[in-house]
Backbone atoms as SQL, in Angstrom:
CREATE TABLE atoms (id INTEGER PRIMARY KEY, chain TEXT, resi INTEGER, resn TEXT, atom TEXT, x REAL, y REAL, z REAL);
INSERT INTO atoms VALUES
  (1, 'A', 1, 'MET', 'N', 94.913, 110.650, 117.486),
  (2, 'A', 1, 'MET', 'CA', 94.799, 109.657, 116.653),
  (3, 'A', 1, 'MET', 'C', 94.405, 108.377, 117.980),
  (4, 'A', 2, 'HIS', 'N', 93.565, 107.413, 117.667),
  (5, 'A', 2, 'HIS', 'CA', 93.285, 106.411, 118.511),
  (6, 'A', 2, 'HIS', 'C', 94.346, 105.368, 118.141),
  (7, 'A', 3, 'ARG', 'N', 94.137, 104.556, 118.985),
  (8, 'A', 3, 'ARG', 'CA', 95.387, 103.207, 119.336),
  (9, 'A', 3, 'ARG', 'C', 95.399, 102.468, 118.181),
  (10, 'A', 4, 'LEU', 'N', 94.249, 102.306, 117.306),
  (11, 'A', 4, 'LEU', 'CA', 94.479, 101.538, 116.240),
  (12, 'A', 4, 'LEU', 'C', 94.431, 101.935, 114.801),
  (13, 'A', 5, 'ALA', 'N', 94.721, 103.306, 114.850),
  (14, 'A', 5, 'ALA', 'CA', 94.606, 104.181, 113.411),
  (15, 'A', 5, 'ALA', 'C', 95.940, 103.865, 112.440),
  (16, 'A', 6, 'PHE', 'N', 96.699, 103.639, 113.310),
  (17, 'A', 6, 'PHE', 'CA', 98.167, 103.010, 112.376),
  (18, 'A', 6, 'PHE', 'C', 97.532, 102.093, 111.876),
  (19, 'A', 7, 'LYS', 'N', 97.255, 101.005, 112.326),
  (20, 'A', 7, 'LYS', 'CA', 96.706, 99.422, 111.776),
  (21, 'A', 7, 'LYS', 'C', 95.781, 99.837, 110.610),
  (22, 'A', 8, 'ALA', 'N', 94.647, 100.440, 110.999),
  (23, 'A', 8, 'ALA', 'CA', 93.769, 100.596, 110.347),
  (24, 'A', 8, 'ALA', 'C', 94.132, 101.113, 108.844),
  (25, 'A', 9, 'ALA', 'N', 94.971, 102.192, 108.919),
  (26, 'A', 9, 'ALA', 'CA', 95.757, 102.992, 107.427),
  (27, 'A', 9, 'ALA', 'C', 96.435, 101.328, 106.890),
  (28, 'A', 10, 'GLU', 'N', 97.127, 100.404, 107.805),
  (29, 'A', 10, 'GLU', 'CA', 98.041, 99.602, 107.220),
  (30, 'A', 10, 'GLU', 'C', 96.738, 98.698, 106.306),
  (31, 'A', 11, 'ALA', 'N', 95.964, 98.386, 107.247),
  (32, 'A', 11, 'ALA', 'CA', 94.428, 97.360, 106.428),
  (33, 'A', 11, 'ALA', 'C', 94.221, 98.060, 105.067),
  (34, 'A', 12, 'THR', 'N', 94.087, 99.389, 104.860),
  (35, 'A', 12, 'THR', 'CA', 93.281, 100.074, 103.987),
  (36, 'A', 12, 'THR', 'C', 94.273, 99.883, 102.936),
  (37, 'A', 13, 'HIS', 'N', 95.650, 100.160, 102.888),
  (38, 'A', 13, 'HIS', 'CA', 96.734, 99.837, 101.784),
  (39, 'A', 13, 'HIS', 'C', 97.096, 98.486, 101.744),
  (40, 'A', 14, 'CYS', 'N', 96.645, 97.570, 102.788),
  (41, 'A', 14, 'CYS', 'CA', 97.010, 96.144, 102.436),
  (42, 'A', 14, 'CYS', 'C', 95.772, 95.743, 101.325),
  (43, 'A', 15, 'ALA', 'N', 94.821, 96.103, 101.707),
  (44, 'A', 15, 'ALA', 'CA', 93.287, 95.764, 101.038),
  (45, 'A', 15, 'ALA', 'C', 93.629, 96.635, 99.465),
  (46, 'A', 16, 'GLY', 'N', 94.389, 97.675, 99.418),
  (47, 'A', 16, 'GLY', 'CA', 94.572, 98.343, 98.245),
  (48, 'A', 16, 'GLY', 'C', 95.240, 97.485, 97.252),
  (49, 'A', 17, 'ASP', 'N', 96.111, 96.766, 97.835),
  (50, 'A', 17, 'ASP', 'CA', 97.180, 95.740, 96.986),
  (51, 'A', 17, 'ASP', 'C', 96.460, 94.952, 96.305),
  (52, 'A', 18, 'GLN', 'N', 95.251, 94.718, 96.606),
  (53, 'A', 18, 'GLN', 'CA', 94.255, 93.883, 96.027),
  (54, 'A', 18, 'GLN', 'C', 93.169, 94.568, 95.507),
  (55, 'A', 19, 'GLY', 'N', 93.285, 95.957, 95.354),
  (56, 'A', 19, 'GLY', 'CA', 92.484, 96.649, 94.477),
  (57, 'A', 19, 'GLY', 'C', 91.166, 96.743, 95.259),
  (58, 'A', 20, 'ARG', 'N', 91.283, 96.972, 96.620),
  (59, 'A', 20, 'ARG', 'CA', 90.034, 97.396, 97.557),
  (60, 'A', 20, 'ARG', 'C', 90.385, 97.963, 98.259),
  (61, 'A', 21, 'TYR', 'N', 91.125, 99.014, 98.083),
  (62, 'A', 21, 'TYR', 'CA', 91.422, 100.359, 99.287),
  (63, 'A', 21, 'TYR', 'C', 90.269, 100.989, 99.656),
  (64, 'A', 22, 'TRP', 'N', 89.356, 101.523, 99.055),
  (65, 'A', 22, 'TRP', 'CA', 88.266, 102.221, 99.308),
  (66, 'A', 22, 'TRP', 'C', 87.166, 101.385, 100.012),
  (67, 'A', 23, 'GLU', 'N', 86.790, 100.165, 99.407),
  (68, 'A', 23, 'GLU', 'CA', 85.858, 99.101, 100.383),
  (69, 'A', 23, 'GLU', 'C', 86.354, 98.826, 101.883),
  (70, 'A', 24, 'MET', 'N', 87.612, 98.611, 101.828),
  (71, 'A', 24, 'MET', 'CA', 88.441, 98.559, 103.185),
  (72, 'A', 24, 'MET', 'C', 88.134, 99.748, 103.979),
  (73, 'A', 25, 'HIS', 'N', 88.441, 100.982, 103.427),
  (74, 'A', 25, 'HIS', 'CA', 88.255, 102.141, 104.072),
  (75, 'A', 25, 'HIS', 'C', 86.554, 102.205, 104.482),
  (76, 'A', 26, 'ASP', 'N', 85.816, 102.334, 103.800),
  (77, 'A', 26, 'ASP', 'CA', 84.480, 102.144, 104.158),
  (78, 'A', 26, 'ASP', 'C', 83.751, 101.241, 105.224),
  (79, 'A', 27, 'ARG', 'N', 84.185, 99.993, 105.124),
  (80, 'A', 27, 'ARG', 'CA', 84.242, 98.824, 105.844),
  (81, 'A', 27, 'ARG', 'C', 84.621, 99.330, 107.691),
  (82, 'A', 28, 'LEU', 'N', 85.984, 100.104, 107.622),
  (83, 'A', 28, 'LEU', 'CA', 86.299, 100.348, 108.469),
  (84, 'A', 28, 'LEU', 'C', 85.629, 101.518, 109.284),
  (85, 'A', 29, 'PHE', 'N', 85.141, 102.454, 108.740),
  (86, 'A', 29, 'PHE', 'CA', 84.463, 103.465, 108.890),
  (87, 'A', 29, 'PHE', 'C', 82.969, 103.207, 109.624),
  (88, 'A', 30, 'GLU', 'N', 82.845, 102.062, 108.637),
  (89, 'A', 30, 'GLU', 'CA', 81.188, 101.436, 109.460),
  (90, 'A', 30, 'GLU', 'C', 81.209, 100.662, 110.498),
  (91, 'A', 31, 'ASN', 'N', 82.687, 100.163, 110.821),
  (92, 'A', 31, 'ASN', 'CA', 82.660, 99.107, 111.879),
  (93, 'A', 31, 'ASN', 'C', 83.803, 99.811, 112.720),
  (94, 'A', 32, 'GLN', 'N', 83.692, 100.953, 113.252),
  (95, 'A', 32, 'GLN', 'CA', 84.706, 101.631, 114.256),
  (96, 'A', 32, 'GLN', 'C', 84.746, 100.829, 115.498),
  (97, 'A', 33, 'LYS', 'N', 83.937, 100.186, 115.963),
  (98, 'A', 33, 'LYS', 'CA', 83.924, 99.599, 117.415),
  (99, 'A', 33, 'LYS', 'C', 84.479, 98.069, 117.319),
  (100, 'A', 34, 'ALA', 'N', 84.836, 97.765, 116.034),
  (101, 'A', 34, 'ALA', 'CA', 85.085, 96.306, 116.029),
  (102, 'A', 34, 'ALA', 'C', 86.170, 96.488, 114.721),
  (103, 'A', 35, 'PHE', 'N', 87.223, 96.724, 114.935),
  (104, 'A', 35, 'PHE', 'CA', 88.353, 96.779, 114.163),
  (105, 'A', 35, 'PHE', 'C', 89.039, 95.307, 114.165),
  (106, 'A', 36, 'GLU', 'N', 89.317, 94.785, 115.173),
  (107, 'A', 36, 'GLU', 'CA', 90.006, 93.337, 115.090),
  (108, 'A', 36, 'GLU', 'C', 88.935, 92.542, 115.263),
  (109, 'A', 37, 'PRO', 'N', 88.946, 91.255, 114.664),
  (110, 'A', 37, 'PRO', 'CA', 90.169, 90.729, 113.734),
  (111, 'A', 37, 'PRO', 'C', 90.454, 91.445, 112.485),
  (112, 'A', 38, 'TRP', 'N', 91.472, 91.710, 112.208),
  (113, 'A', 38, 'TRP', 'CA', 91.356, 92.729, 110.873),
  (114, 'A', 38, 'TRP', 'C', 90.944, 91.598, 109.412),
  (115, 'A', 39, 'SER', 'N', 91.402, 90.234, 109.672),
  (116, 'A', 39, 'SER', 'CA', 91.345, 89.439, 108.444),
  (117, 'A', 39, 'SER', 'C', 89.908, 89.090, 108.449),
  (118, 'A', 40, 'ALA', 'N', 88.966, 89.567, 109.428),
  (119, 'A', 40, 'ALA', 'CA', 87.517, 89.197, 109.564),
  (120, 'A', 40, 'ALA', 'C', 87.197, 90.216, 108.318),
  (121, 'A', 41, 'HIS', 'N', 87.573, 91.581, 108.347),
  (122, 'A', 41, 'HIS', 'CA', 87.093, 92.685, 107.298),
  (123, 'A', 41, 'HIS', 'C', 87.856, 92.144, 105.786),
  (124, 'A', 42, 'ALA', 'N', 88.759, 91.463, 105.842),
  (125, 'A', 42, 'ALA', 'CA', 89.477, 91.296, 104.620),
  (126, 'A', 42, 'ALA', 'C', 88.490, 89.808, 103.727),
  (127, 'A', 43, 'GLU', 'N', 88.388, 89.075, 104.674),
  (128, 'A', 43, 'GLU', 'CA', 87.397, 87.896, 104.597),
  (129, 'A', 43, 'GLU', 'C', 85.952, 88.453, 103.679),
  (130, 'A', 44, 'ALA', 'N', 85.276, 89.255, 104.378),
  (131, 'A', 44, 'ALA', 'CA', 84.081, 89.913, 104.394),
  (132, 'A', 44, 'ALA', 'C', 84.180, 90.931, 102.776),
  (133, 'A', 45, 'LEU', 'N', 85.335, 91.387, 102.546),
  (134, 'A', 45, 'LEU', 'CA', 85.334, 92.047, 101.104),
  (135, 'A', 45, 'LEU', 'C', 85.847, 91.043, 100.210),
  (136, 'A', 46, 'GLY', 'N', 85.954, 89.883, 100.411),
  (137, 'A', 46, 'GLY', 'CA', 86.607, 88.811, 99.256),
  (138, 'A', 46, 'GLY', 'C', 88.210, 88.811, 99.260),
  (139, 'A', 47, 'LEU', 'N', 88.935, 89.364, 100.069),
  (140, 'A', 47, 'LEU', 'CA', 90.224, 89.393, 99.721),
  (141, 'A', 47, 'LEU', 'C', 90.896, 87.973, 99.918),
  (142, 'A', 48, 'ASP', 'N', 92.074, 87.955, 99.292),
  (143, 'A', 48, 'ASP', 'CA', 92.938, 86.843, 99.803),
  (144, 'A', 48, 'ASP', 'C', 93.523, 86.916, 100.898),
  (145, 'A', 49, 'VAL', 'N', 92.883, 86.410, 102.210),
  (146, 'A', 49, 'VAL', 'CA', 93.155, 86.414, 103.334),
  (147, 'A', 49, 'VAL', 'C', 94.587, 86.152, 103.701),
  (148, 'A', 50, 'ALA', 'N', 94.950, 85.237, 103.536),
  (149, 'A', 50, 'ALA', 'CA', 96.688, 85.118, 103.457),
  (150, 'A', 50, 'ALA', 'C', 97.407, 86.107, 102.907),
  (151, 'A', 51, 'THR', 'N', 97.044, 86.338, 101.985),
  (152, 'A', 51, 'THR', 'CA', 97.818, 87.682, 101.206),
  (153, 'A', 51, 'THR', 'C', 97.861, 88.733, 102.095),
  (154, 'A', 52, 'PHE', 'N', 96.639, 89.199, 102.822),
  (155, 'A', 52, 'PHE', 'CA', 96.374, 90.331, 103.153),
  (156, 'A', 52, 'PHE', 'C', 96.957, 90.312, 104.754),
  (157, 'A', 53, 'ASP', 'N', 96.576, 89.028, 105.385),
  (158, 'A', 53, 'ASP', 'CA', 97.389, 88.677, 106.608),
  (159, 'A', 53, 'ASP', 'C', 99.118, 88.922, 106.653),
  (160, 'A', 54, 'GLY', 'N', 99.470, 88.271, 105.384),
  (161, 'A', 54, 'GLY', 'CA', 101.055, 88.767, 105.449),
  (162, 'A', 54, 'GLY', 'C', 101.499, 90.059, 104.960),
  (163, 'A', 55, 'CYS', 'N', 100.566, 90.673, 104.444),
  (164, 'A', 55, 'CYS', 'CA', 100.563, 92.390, 104.413),
  (165, 'A', 55, 'CYS', 'C', 100.996, 92.876, 105.909),
  (166, 'A', 56, 'MET', 'N', 99.802, 92.606, 106.307),
  (167, 'A', 56, 'MET', 'CA', 99.666, 93.264, 107.857),
  (168, 'A', 56, 'MET', 'C', 100.831, 92.897, 108.868),
  (169, 'A', 57, 'SER', 'N', 101.138, 91.746, 108.655),
  (170, 'A', 57, 'SER', 'CA', 102.113, 91.156, 109.795),
  (171, 'A', 57, 'SER', 'C', 103.499, 91.671, 109.221),
  (172, 'A', 58, 'GLU', 'N', 103.430, 91.689, 108.145),
  (173, 'A', 58, 'GLU', 'CA', 105.312, 92.128, 107.834),
  (174, 'A', 58, 'GLU', 'C', 105.278, 93.408, 107.832),
  (175, 'A', 59, 'GLY', 'N', 104.026, 94.385, 107.832),
  (176, 'A', 59, 'GLY', 'CA', 104.283, 95.714, 107.934),
  (177, 'A', 59, 'GLY', 'C', 104.629, 96.680, 106.382),
  (178, 'A', 60, 'THR', 'N', 103.933, 95.802, 105.547),
  (179, 'A', 60, 'THR', 'CA', 104.401, 96.148, 104.312),
  (180, 'A', 60, 'THR', 'C', 104.532, 97.654, 103.752),
  (181, 'A', 61, 'HIS', 'N', 103.382, 98.399, 104.334),
  (182, 'A', 61, 'HIS', 'CA', 103.097, 99.740, 104.012),
  (183, 'A', 61, 'HIS', 'C', 103.356, 100.402, 105.405),
  (184, 'A', 62, 'ALA', 'N', 104.179, 100.135, 106.390),
  (185, 'A', 62, 'ALA', 'CA', 104.053, 100.856, 107.310),
  (186, 'A', 62, 'ALA', 'C', 105.362, 102.142, 107.184),
  (187, 'A', 63, 'ALA', 'N', 106.203, 101.910, 106.483),
  (188, 'A', 63, 'ALA', 'CA', 107.208, 102.879, 106.327),
  (189, 'A', 63, 'ALA', 'C', 106.458, 104.071, 105.452),
  (190, 'A', 64, 'ALA', 'N', 105.641, 103.759, 104.479),
  (191, 'A', 64, 'ALA', 'CA', 105.115, 104.787, 103.494),
  (192, 'A', 64, 'ALA', 'C', 103.748, 105.596, 104.644),
  (193, 'A', 65, 'ILE', 'N', 103.115, 104.797, 105.420),
  (194, 'A', 65, 'ILE', 'CA', 102.406, 105.724, 106.275),
  (195, 'A', 65, 'ILE', 'C', 102.960, 106.566, 107.232),
  (196, 'A', 66, 'ARG', 'N', 104.068, 105.955, 107.497),
  (197, 'A', 66, 'ARG', 'CA', 104.968, 106.830, 108.773),
  (198, 'A', 66, 'ARG', 'C', 105.370, 108.030, 107.923),
  (199, 'A', 67, 'ARG', 'N', 105.955, 108.277, 106.522),
  (200, 'A', 67, 'ARG', 'CA', 106.470, 109.136, 105.839),
  (201, 'A', 67, 'ARG', 'C', 105.244, 110.284, 105.840),
  (202, 'A', 68, 'ASP', 'N', 104.033, 109.602, 105.367),
  (203, 'A', 68, 'ASP', 'CA', 102.799, 110.296, 105.224),
  (204, 'A', 68, 'ASP', 'C', 102.535, 111.230, 106.518),
  (205, 'A', 69, 'MET', 'N', 102.714, 110.579, 107.324),
  (206, 'A', 69, 'MET', 'CA', 102.320, 111.013, 108.604),
  (207, 'A', 69, 'MET', 'C', 103.331, 112.305, 109.129),
  (208, 'A', 70, 'ALA', 'N', 104.582, 112.047, 108.647),
  (209, 'A', 70, 'ALA', 'CA', 105.516, 113.000, 109.035),
  (210, 'A', 70, 'ALA', 'C', 105.443, 114.548, 107.999),
  (211, 'A', 71, 'GLU', 'N', 105.005, 114.075, 106.810),
  (212, 'A', 71, 'GLU', 'CA', 104.570, 115.265, 105.952),
  (213, 'A', 71, 'GLU', 'C', 103.401, 115.852, 106.467),
  (214, 'A', 72, 'ALA', 'N', 102.572, 115.230, 106.972),
  (215, 'A', 72, 'ALA', 'CA', 101.052, 115.690, 107.203),
  (216, 'A', 72, 'ALA', 'C', 101.169, 116.609, 108.835),
  (217, 'A', 73, 'GLY', 'N', 102.385, 116.110, 109.478),
  (218, 'A', 73, 'GLY', 'CA', 102.643, 116.911, 110.796),
  (219, 'A', 73, 'GLY', 'C', 103.368, 118.154, 110.137),
  (220, 'A', 74, 'LYS', 'N', 104.054, 118.135, 109.351),
  (221, 'A', 74, 'LYS', 'CA', 104.974, 119.309, 108.744),
  (222, 'A', 74, 'LYS', 'C', 104.012, 120.393, 108.476),
  (223, 'A', 75, 'ALA', 'N', 102.839, 120.012, 107.726),
  (224, 'A', 75, 'ALA', 'CA', 101.631, 120.962, 107.379),
  (225, 'A', 75, 'ALA', 'C', 100.914, 121.426, 108.593),
  (226, 'A', 76, 'GLY', 'N', 100.867, 120.429, 109.748),
  (227, 'A', 76, 'GLY', 'CA', 100.216, 121.223, 110.801),
  (228, 'A', 76, 'GLY', 'C', 98.951, 120.013, 110.967),
  (229, 'A', 77, 'ALA', 'N', 98.833, 119.249, 110.379),
  (230, 'A', 77, 'ALA', 'CA', 97.993, 118.025, 110.514),
  (231, 'A', 77, 'ALA', 'C', 98.327, 117.200, 111.911),
  (232, 'A', 78, 'ARG', 'N', 97.543, 117.377, 112.950),
  (233, 'A', 78, 'ARG', 'CA', 97.649, 116.432, 114.184),
  (234, 'A', 78, 'ARG', 'C', 96.790, 115.165, 114.388),
  (235, 'A', 79, 'GLY', 'N', 95.917, 115.362, 113.270),
  (236, 'A', 79, 'GLY', 'CA', 94.530, 114.005, 113.384),
  (237, 'A', 79, 'GLY', 'C', 93.798, 114.194, 112.064),
  (238, 'A', 80, 'THR', 'N', 92.580, 113.818, 112.034),
  (239, 'A', 80, 'THR', 'CA', 91.680, 113.629, 110.761),
  (240, 'A', 80, 'THR', 'C', 90.395, 114.239, 111.569),
  (241, 'A', 81, 'PRO', 'N', 89.867, 114.854, 110.443),
  (242, 'A', 81, 'PRO', 'CA', 90.143, 115.159, 109.410),
  (243, 'A', 81, 'PRO', 'C', 91.169, 116.487, 109.450),
  (244, 'A', 82, 'SER', 'N', 91.654, 116.814, 108.470),
  (245, 'A', 82, 'SER', 'CA', 92.635, 118.126, 108.327),
  (246, 'A', 82, 'SER', 'C', 92.578, 118.412, 106.645),
  (247, 'A', 83, 'PHE', 'N', 92.409, 119.720, 106.486),
  (248, 'A', 83, 'PHE', 'CA', 92.357, 120.278, 105.094),
  (249, 'A', 83, 'PHE', 'C', 93.242, 121.373, 105.317),
  (250, 'A', 84, 'VAL', 'N', 93.925, 121.416, 103.771),
  (251, 'A', 84, 'VAL', 'CA', 94.692, 122.458, 103.428),
  (252, 'A', 84, 'VAL', 'C', 94.284, 122.894, 101.947),
  (253, 'A', 85, 'LEU', 'N', 93.926, 124.390, 102.365),
  (254, 'A', 85, 'LEU', 'CA', 93.651, 125.027, 100.997),
  (255, 'A', 85, 'LEU', 'C', 94.915, 125.483, 100.353),
  (256, 'A', 86, 'GLY', 'N', 94.816, 125.471, 99.017),
  (257, 'A', 86, 'GLY', 'CA', 96.395, 125.590, 98.421),
  (258, 'A', 86, 'GLY', 'C', 96.063, 125.796, 96.882),
  (259, 'A', 87, 'LEU', 'N', 97.079, 126.648, 96.343),
  (260, 'A', 87, 'LEU', 'CA', 97.206, 126.728, 94.793),
  (261, 'A', 87, 'LEU', 'C', 98.332, 125.990, 94.185),
  (262, 'A', 88, 'THR', 'N', 98.039, 125.258, 92.989),
  (263, 'A', 88, 'THR', 'CA', 98.971, 124.874, 92.539),
  (264, 'A', 88, 'THR', 'C', 100.036, 125.978, 91.842),
  (265, 'A', 89, 'ASP', 'N', 101.174, 125.700, 91.364),
  (266, 'A', 89, 'ASP', 'CA', 102.294, 126.715, 90.828),
  (267, 'A', 89, 'ASP', 'C', 101.884, 126.545, 89.506),
  (268, 'A', 90, 'PRO', 'N', 101.514, 127.285, 88.526),
  (269, 'A', 90, 'PRO', 'CA', 101.039, 127.442, 87.352),
  (270, 'A', 90, 'PRO', 'C', 102.238, 126.988, 86.146),
  (271, 'A', 91, 'SER', 'N', 103.514, 127.144, 86.691),
  (272, 'A', 91, 'SER', 'CA', 104.521, 126.565, 85.836),
  (273, 'A', 91, 'SER', 'C', 105.293, 125.065, 86.245),
  (274, 'A', 92, 'ASP', 'N', 104.633, 124.747, 87.523),
  (275, 'A', 92, 'ASP', 'CA', 105.099, 123.520, 88.175),
  (276, 'A', 92, 'ASP', 'C', 103.909, 123.152, 88.949),
  (277, 'A', 93, 'PRO', 'N', 102.682, 122.124, 88.422),
  (278, 'A', 93, 'PRO', 'CA', 101.761, 121.886, 88.724),
  (279, 'A', 93, 'PRO', 'C', 101.779, 120.778, 89.841),
  (280, 'A', 94, 'THR', 'N', 103.246, 120.162, 90.206),
  (281, 'A', 94, 'THR', 'CA', 103.597, 119.067, 91.312),
  (282, 'A', 94, 'THR', 'C', 103.835, 119.872, 92.653),
  (283, 'A', 95, 'LYS', 'N', 103.817, 121.506, 92.539),
  (284, 'A', 95, 'LYS', 'CA', 103.863, 122.195, 93.675),
  (285, 'A', 95, 'LYS', 'C', 102.700, 122.888, 93.902),
  (286, 'A', 96, 'VAL', 'N', 102.662, 123.050, 95.164),
  (287, 'A', 96, 'VAL', 'CA', 101.404, 123.549, 95.727),
  (288, 'A', 96, 'VAL', 'C', 101.637, 124.507, 96.864),
  (289, 'A', 97, 'LYS', 'N', 101.172, 125.665, 96.802),
  (290, 'A', 97, 'LYS', 'CA', 101.387, 127.030, 97.864),
  (291, 'A', 97, 'LYS', 'C', 100.123, 126.518, 98.880),
  (292, 'A', 98, 'GLY', 'N', 100.541, 126.325, 100.273),
  (293, 'A', 98, 'GLY', 'CA', 99.301, 126.282, 101.301),
  (294, 'A', 98, 'GLY', 'C', 99.102, 127.728, 101.479),
  (295, 'A', 99, 'LEU', 'N', 97.941, 127.934, 101.324),
  (296, 'A', 99, 'LEU', 'CA', 96.981, 129.201, 101.662),
  (297, 'A', 99, 'LEU', 'C', 96.693, 129.223, 103.028),
  (298, 'A', 100, 'SER', 'N', 95.906, 128.032, 103.444),
  (299, 'A', 100, 'SER', 'CA', 95.053, 127.951, 104.793),
  (300, 'A', 100, 'SER', 'C', 94.887, 126.807, 105.241),
  (301, 'A', 101, 'PHE', 'N', 94.903, 126.287, 106.508),
  (302, 'A', 101, 'PHE', 'CA', 94.637, 125.024, 107.004),
  (303, 'A', 101, 'PHE', 'C', 93.372, 125.013, 107.890),
  (304, 'A', 102, 'ILE', 'N', 92.729, 123.880, 107.922),
  (305, 'A', 102, 'ILE', 'CA', 91.378, 123.900, 108.375),
  (306, 'A', 102, 'ILE', 'C', 91.575, 122.263, 109.381),
  (307, 'A', 103, 'ARG', 'N', 91.640, 122.521, 110.538),
  (308, 'A', 103, 'ARG', 'CA', 91.652, 121.342, 111.552),
  (309, 'A', 103, 'ARG', 'C', 90.035, 120.788, 112.109),
  (310, 'A', 104, 'GLY', 'N', 90.182, 119.752, 111.848),
  (311, 'A', 104, 'GLY', 'CA', 88.927, 119.150, 112.373),
  (312, 'A', 104, 'GLY', 'C', 87.451, 119.424, 111.347),
  (313, 'A', 105, 'ALA', 'N', 86.477, 118.577, 111.917),
  (314, 'A', 105, 'ALA', 'CA', 85.068, 118.538, 111.342),
  (315, 'A', 105, 'ALA', 'C', 84.502, 119.964, 111.599),
  (316, 'A', 106, 'GLN', 'N', 84.396, 120.492, 110.526),
  (317, 'A', 106, 'GLN', 'CA', 83.882, 122.046, 110.773),
  (318, 'A', 106, 'GLN', 'C', 82.480, 122.294, 109.812),
  (319, 'A', 107, 'PRO', 'N', 81.928, 123.283, 110.253),
  (320, 'A', 107, 'PRO', 'CA', 80.674, 123.420, 109.523),
  (321, 'A', 107, 'PRO', 'C', 81.080, 124.056, 108.175),
  (322, 'A', 108, 'PHE', 'N', 80.025, 124.068, 107.067),
  (323, 'A', 108, 'PHE', 'CA', 80.205, 124.681, 106.079),
  (324, 'A', 108, 'PHE', 'C', 80.565, 126.226, 105.880),
  (325, 'A', 109, 'PRO', 'N', 80.171, 126.775, 106.906),
  (326, 'A', 109, 'PRO', 'CA', 80.193, 128.470, 107.118),
  (327, 'A', 109, 'PRO', 'C', 82.058, 128.628, 107.074),
  (328, 'A', 110, 'ALA', 'N', 82.784, 127.810, 108.127),
  (329, 'A', 110, 'ALA', 'CA', 84.082, 127.596, 108.248),
  (330, 'A', 110, 'ALA', 'C', 84.675, 127.517, 106.834),
  (331, 'A', 111, 'PHE', 'N', 84.398, 126.360, 105.942),
  (332, 'A', 111, 'PHE', 'CA', 85.172, 126.539, 105.139),
  (333, 'A', 111, 'PHE', 'C', 84.798, 127.439, 103.843),
  (334, 'A', 112, 'LYS', 'N', 83.533, 127.777, 103.753),
  (335, 'A', 112, 'LYS', 'CA', 83.389, 129.064, 102.889),
  (336, 'A', 112, 'LYS', 'C', 84.086, 130.093, 103.191),
  (337, 'A', 113, 'SER', 'N', 84.478, 130.693, 104.476),
  (338, 'A', 113, 'SER', 'CA', 85.240, 131.825, 104.568),
  (339, 'A', 113, 'SER', 'C', 86.578, 131.310, 104.500),
  (340, 'A', 114, 'ALA', 'N', 87.165, 130.094, 104.540),
  (341, 'A', 114, 'ALA', 'CA', 88.330, 130.016, 104.555),
  (342, 'A', 114, 'ALA', 'C', 88.767, 129.866, 103.178),
  (343, 'A', 115, 'ILE', 'N', 87.846, 129.448, 102.414),
  (344, 'A', 115, 'ILE', 'CA', 88.009, 129.501, 100.638),
  (345, 'A', 115, 'ILE', 'C', 88.119, 130.630, 100.326),
  (346, 'A', 116, 'GLU', 'N', 87.158, 131.686, 100.831),
  (347, 'A', 116, 'GLU', 'CA', 86.921, 133.033, 100.132),
  (348, 'A', 116, 'GLU', 'C', 88.321, 133.814, 100.641),
  (349, 'A', 117, 'ALA', 'N', 88.774, 133.723, 101.888),
  (350, 'A', 117, 'ALA', 'CA', 89.893, 134.308, 101.935),
  (351, 'A', 117, 'ALA', 'C', 91.255, 133.569, 101.152),
  (352, 'A', 118, 'ALA', 'N', 90.971, 132.609, 100.930),
  (353, 'A', 118, 'ALA', 'CA', 92.097, 131.998, 99.949),
  (354, 'A', 118, 'ALA', 'C', 92.167, 132.431, 98.687),
  (355, 'A', 119, 'LEU', 'N', 91.101, 132.283, 98.152),
  (356, 'A', 119, 'LEU', 'CA', 90.826, 133.002, 96.728),
  (357, 'A', 119, 'LEU', 'C', 91.418, 134.268, 96.932),
  (358, 'A', 120, 'ALA', 'N', 90.930, 135.311, 97.951),
  (359, 'A', 120, 'ALA', 'CA', 91.330, 136.750, 98.077),
  (360, 'A', 120, 'ALA', 'C', 92.735, 136.926, 97.882),
  (361, 'A', 121, 'SER', 'N', 93.468, 136.075, 98.844),
  (362, 'A', 121, 'SER', 'CA', 94.784, 136.430, 98.750),
  (363, 'A', 121, 'SER', 'C', 95.560, 135.767, 97.627),
  (364, 'A', 122, 'ALA', 'N', 94.809, 135.042, 96.892),
  (365, 'A', 122, 'ALA', 'CA', 95.361, 134.389, 95.620),
  (366, 'A', 122, 'ALA', 'C', 95.601, 135.532, 94.652),
  (367, 'A', 123, 'GLY', 'N', 94.846, 136.462, 94.509),
  (368, 'A', 123, 'GLY', 'CA', 94.169, 137.522, 93.810),
  (369, 'A', 123, 'GLY', 'C', 95.724, 138.343, 93.600),
  (370, 'A', 124, 'ASP', 'N', 96.487, 138.469, 94.976),
  (371, 'A', 124, 'ASP', 'CA', 97.434, 139.442, 95.527),
  (372, 'A', 124, 'ASP', 'C', 98.540, 139.409, 94.239);
């Protein structure tokens, strides 16, 4: 992870509080060399900048992001992108059985073969 990844995650969540999560997500991906100042992105998206800045400075979403990172780490994710192929439990759709893990940006054939292998193992 790069040094500003955590703050970028916080920025998307703080923007999400104002209904603009994906807009902030997209804006940060488009401006990866100019993350700071964060409030400039909030202003460009038409957010209430004071509310956004308060969210960022108070670390409103920091604990939730750390929990998500810990869960991702348990699954083997160490960075983005990471993908888990899995099946939901038919008797409890809130449970997922992980079948395969794909690390990093991979070409289509890697996904195709992992999906085929997962489907084959699901038939067992």
